[in-house]
Residue, then its C-alpha position, 0 to 999 in steps of 0.5 A: m469578474n471571478k474575484q468578485i464572486l469569490q469576495r460576494l461568495l465569502i460575505c454570504g459565508f461569513a454572514l451566514l455564520l454569523l447568523i448560526a452563531a447568534g442562533i447558537c448563543a441566544k439558544q445557550i442563553e435560552q438554556a442558561f435561563s431556563s436551567a436556573h429556574q429549574t434549579k430554583a425548581k428543584q430547591s423548592l421541591q426538596l423543601y415540599s418533599q421534605n414536608v410531605m414526608f414529615q406529614l405523612q410519616n409523622k404528623l398525620n400518622e396516627a396509625e404508629p402510636l396506636a401500633r406501639l401501644a399494641l406492641a406495649a400492651k400485655n394482653p390487647d384486645a379488642d377492647w383495649f383497642e377501642q379505648a386507646a383509639a377513643p382519643v384518635m376517633k375523636k380527632e380532626g379528619v380521623r374517618y376510620a381505625c381498625l387493629v389486625e391481629g395475623d391476619t385477622v381484624v379485631s376491632a373496626l371503628p367506628k363499630a357501627e360504621y365498620g364493626s362488620r370488617v371484624g373477623k375477617d382476613l386481610k386478603d379481603f382487603s386492599y393490597v395495602y394491608t398485605m404490603a404493610k405485612v410484608i415490608k414491615d413498614t409504614v405503608v401510607e395509600g391515598p386517595i382510596a374510597i372506603r365504604s360505610n353503610g352504603s355510602e362512601e367517602e375518600v381517604f388517606l389509609f395509614l396502615q402501620p405493622i406491630v413488629k417484634n424481634n422482626a416477626y410480624l405480629g399485626e398492624v394498625a390501620v388509620a383513614l383520614d378524611s382526604s381533603f384533611v390530608l391533602k391541606n396538610l401537606g400544604l400544596d396549595g403553597l406551590s401554586q402561590q409561588g407560581y406553580d403548577y403541580e402533580v403528586w401521583h404514584v404507582d398502584p401497587e396492585n395493577g400497576d396504574k398511574e394513581i393521581v393523588a393531588v394535581s393542581g389543573d386539568s389537562l396539564d401535561f408535565s413531560h418537561a416538569a421538575k420531579v422528585n421522589i418521595n420514598l413511601p411504600p408505594q413510592w410518591t412523586l411530586s412534579i412541579q412546573p412554572q404555570d407560564g412555563w419555564l420561560p415566557a415566550s417573550f423573554v425568548v423572542g427578546i433573546y433571539i432579537i437581541c442575538f440576532f441584532a448584534a449579529i448584525l452589528v458585527m456583520a456591519l462591523g466586520l464589511l466596513l473593516y474589510k473595505l478598509f483592509l481592502q483599500r488600504r492594500r490596494i494603496r499598499q501595493l500601488d508603493i510596492i509593485d512595478r506598474q507594467t508587470g505586477l511584480y515587485n518593484q526593486e526596493n520591496f522585492a528587497s524586503a519581501l527576500d529579507l522576509w523569506l530569508a529570516d525563515g530559511p535559504v533561497t536561491l536566488f536567480y538573476f535574469v537580464f535581456d541583454g539589448y531589451c531596451q533597444i528591442s523594445q523600442m523597435i517593436g513598440p508599445e502595445q507589443e511591449s506592454a503585451f510581453l511584460k504583463s505576460i511575465p506573472g502569468r509564464l512565471t506561476e506556469f513554470i514554477k510550481s513551488p513557492f516563489i517571489a519576484g520582481r522587477l530590479g529595472a527595465e531588463n532585469f528580473a529576479v526570482g527567489i524560489r524556496e526549494k531544495m536543488n542541487e546545482k544541476q537542477r539551479e543550472e536546468f531551472a534556471n535554463g528552463l526558466s530563460l526558455e519560458l521567458l522568451l522574447n518572440i519578435r518579428l523584425n524586418n519580416c525576420k522572426n527573432f528571439l530575445p533570450a533571458r540570460c540567468q545568473y544565480v546564488y544560494c542564499q544562507q538563512g539570515s543573510r541580507a537581501e540587499d548583499m545577495i542581489a548585489s552579489v548575484i548581480d557582480s557575478y552575472y555581469n563578472s561572468r558577462a565580462e568574461e564570457s564572448p559568444v564565441r567562446m560560449l559556442t566554443e564551450k558547447c561544442r566542446r561539451l557536445i563533444e564530450g558526450d553531453t546531450d543537456v546543451t542547448f544552442e541560445e538565439y542572439t541579438d547580434l544577427e552573425m551570432m544568430e545565425l551561427s547560433k542557426t548553424f550549430n542547432q541543425y548539425r547537433k540535430q543531424v548527430e544526434q540522428m546519426a546516434y539512432f540509426d546503425p552505421v552499418f546498414h542505415v536502419g534504426n536500432r534499439i534507441k531509436y526503437l525505444k524513442d520511436s514507440k514512446v512518441l506513439i504512446t505518447y501522441d496517443n496510448k489509446r492506438k495500439f499496434s504491434l512488435f514483431c521480433v525477426d530472428i534469422c535461424s542459425f546466422s552465425q554459419y553464413n559468417d563461418l562457412f561463407s564471409a562476413d560480406i556474405g553475411d552483411k548481404i543477407l542482412h541488407e536483402t532481409l532489411r530490404r524485405l521487411s522496410r516493405f512491411f515496416g517502413t521507419y518503423l524497422y530495427r536491428i536491434n541485436g546481429d541478426v535480430f530485428l523488430g518492426i512495428s505494426l501499425s496495421e489493422e490486419s490482422e497478427a496472422s495474415f500480417a505474419e503470413k505474408l511476411q513469413k512468405s516474403m522471407a522465404e524466397p532464397v536470398h542471392a549474394n554473389s553468385s550463391s543462394f540461400a533459402l533463409k530460415i527465420r523465427m517470428v515473435i509477437c506481441r502487442y500494445p497495450d496488451h503485453g505491455s503499457n511502456p517500451e520497455a515492457l513491450l522489448d522485455c515481452i518480445q524477448s522473452a518470447l524470442r527466448f522461448a521461441k528458441t528454447s522451444d525450436r518453434q518458427y512462429v510464437i505470438y505472446n499470450d496469457r500462456l506464455d506470460e504465465m509460463i514467463r510468470t512462473e519462471a520468475g516464480i521458481i527463480h524468486h523461490l530458488k534465491s529465497s530457498i538458498e538464503q534460507e538454507t530450505l534447498e534440498v540436496w538428494y542422492q542418487p546411489m551407483a551400483h560398483l559392480v565389482s564389490g557389489t555395494y554402494n560407494a559412490v553418489e551424485a548429488l542433485v539439487r531438488l526445489p520444493a514446489g510448496n505442496g509436497t512437489y518439486f520443480s523439475a531439477g532440469q529447469v531449476v538449472s536452466l532456469a538458474e543458468r539463465s537469471g545468473m544463479v547458477e554460480v551461487l546454486g552451484d556452490y550451494v550443492l557443493k557446500k551441502a554435498c562435501k558437508f554430508i560426505a564429511s560427517h557421514g561418508s566413512k560410517l556409509g562406506l562412500e568412497h566417491m561424491g559426484i557434484n555437477l559443476s556449472v561452466q560459471q563455476l569452472l570459468m570465473g576467476n580464480s574457481s579452482n582455489h575458490l572450489l577448493t576453499m570450499i571443499e577444505t572448509a566442509g572438511a571433506d577429504h579431496k579423494r572422496i570429491t567428484l566434480e562433474i562437467t559436461e563434455s560439450i562444456l568442456i570441449q568448448s572451453i577445452e583451452q581455457a578449463s584444463a589449466i583449471l582442472d589440472k590444478l584440481r586433479e593436483a589436489g587429488i579431486r577426481i573430474a568426471l565427464d558427463d552425459f557423454g555420448i550425446g555431443f561430439s562423441s569422438l574418442n580421439y580426444l579420450s586420451n587427452l582429456p583432463v578427466d577421470v571418470i565418463k559417465i555414458d549418458r541414457s542416450l546412448t544406454r537405451q539403445i544397447p538392447t535394440n541397437p547393435k552399432q550403439h552397442a559396439l560403440l559403447r564396448a569401444i568407448v569402455e575399452m579405450a576408457k581401460i587403456n586410459s584408466l579411466t573409471v567409466v559410469a552408465e547412466g539411466i539404467e532402468s531395466q533388467q535388459e539393459q542391466s545385463l547388457i551393460a554388466a557384461l561390458d565389464i563396466q565399473f558402475i551403473q546409476g539408475f531407477y534399477y538401482a536406486r531413485p535419487m534420495p534424502e539425506e536420511e533415506l540414503t542413510r538408512f539405503l546404505k545402511e541396508k544395502n552396503p553389507h552385502s557382498d553379492p555383486q548380483l544387487t538387489p534392485t529397489 
């Protein structure tokens, strides 16, 4: 029914297009005839305009010879003009003549009628008199009325100026009878040719349209052909056919003929279309398989040949083994329904252009024009086999008849018959080599190797079918094991990703919350007690959490658990209940433990549209909770903004390192004995782009977390080494302190890498002091000692930074591979108020002297602190009391100013 409606719509559209085309054609024919008539009219206009010009400027212009005579006369006067004008006055149509000298009329004929004009000025007459004076050329005006002895008559006035050496001397005016002039213009000839005409000009004095001559009253000349006659003033001649450019009957005839032709074309088109449909039906009956509607074997080969002429094709061959036996068992009705469904199944599954044919009762072929690799062809074959699966019920049992597949890649220009024969041979050769048992064995082997893309087909043999079903059940059990923690029998990270994806796919508008629970300092239970105690604590934790999350509970890390809550209860209330449950002591063996947990929460879809994004959010929130030492954090816009800010800083840091715009500043150290600043510490400064700088601690922390600290450390090392190599001796610098991260220290072959960078920069090894934190050194002492010993052998000094905030044991100072210890600000700031800390600092200094270690006191900001530290005989002081960190240029000026002084009591900045 839809196809018939579409055909009718196409026919109506075709008819409408033909009618539109007929109308356009008729319009163009009408315009062509009209254009031809207008061209003919324009030719007549040119002839008549030339005749009008000739009559007015030459034949009828009696003023022109009188003006020439006046110019030739030696002493022209009124009597002379009367004698010269006498013959003119006798001519037909002449009504009036006058002579003007300068601006004054000196003679006017006939005297009886116009003698009173003598002595009058030009301004007393029509503006055309003055126009002739101004333009110094012939002026023709008319028809105008002139008065004589109380009567009026219409005339054309010819004005001819008398000019000598481009100077106006006067003019001659001659008036001719209006009807005489119009008769000589020959305009009646236009009427005889079938034209209406109109001659007009614009009154030069008031701008009104003045009609000179017209063939009839109330005629509209807006569509007439026009030509301008260049007289002062300019005249316009318009003509148009008396019956119009095209007669109405002629136009109607054109449209009737065109529409009649369109109807004939439409009838012929419909006839041809019906003939085409009839022939196509006949041809289809010969080329298609009547049961399926696909190509039959012969015509599939022909269609494939046409495709192969244009490009390569992948040919898939499908066989329903045992179809003939099954078709007899299911009956003709079910068989017919199955066969008729095949084209629809193919169209639904295949999105690319394809051709399909039935080569036999149980054999089908499909050609695909799509770029596919070997794996994609295999996947396509498996997918289409499942799509073509025959569902049958035998003996009240549901069974399946799958389609087995073989494929071959056909190059452009190949013969279709050869390719079909090749794929059929390949299929039966593979069938001969493979048995169902061997296939099942191979699939099991692929499962053992970790291949998840394995399917166990259904077989016509009932025993093989049961075996295949058993394997499928076992496979599902194995896959299920992959989603669960083997020790605690709870879902793992992969299970979370799968479950949350199912939740989102099933209903992407349904909201749920993600709770992450982390047991604070869990490792201490394993370290202080035993792994068994740790496992029992985790088991109890899981038992309590499962009350809230049920099967949506996952262990994503050692002591980190994830739960999905579908409850509509507020997160705060849910979290409070969860906290209360976890606050109860955990009993393991004979011990009781009060757990301290850290909890973070995020929501779908507010904080992520997919499982991976939600997991990123929850892990970011957990990191924030740990660094900020918070027990309860809900992921929110502020946290998201903070994470975005950190990502921006990391991006900015990476860009600054690549473009070498990252700044390295230096903080001078006061050497108390010499009274100079002969040592500095290199510090990183990342510009924020608005005149400020990001926090150095934040930049270094983010670099450590993002894996960029090694690149950052190398950048600072290179910059600092280049500075001391080029400016150290000039500025009196003996030591350059450069911080070293644990990644730089413990990476493979780090000592050679660091030495190479220092040597490449041209820095003296003895001027370089590499600073590492106390905690890093003590935690990695065994691995770091060998590296530090090699660096010290090369002449580089090693400084123990932030001393006093870590282990702070004096017993190991003599065993550490360091040359300098830097007392942390947290210890030095307590010296004025805490006698114990003062005594501890004194002991550290004494122990350092015994071990020949240089001591640097950091963070000195006041006079009191400076005095107490200086009294302890510490070699170097670093802090705002003396100098803040500064860029290279400022440091250069600072050292040039300060280092010449030898007074040990240095003046603070």
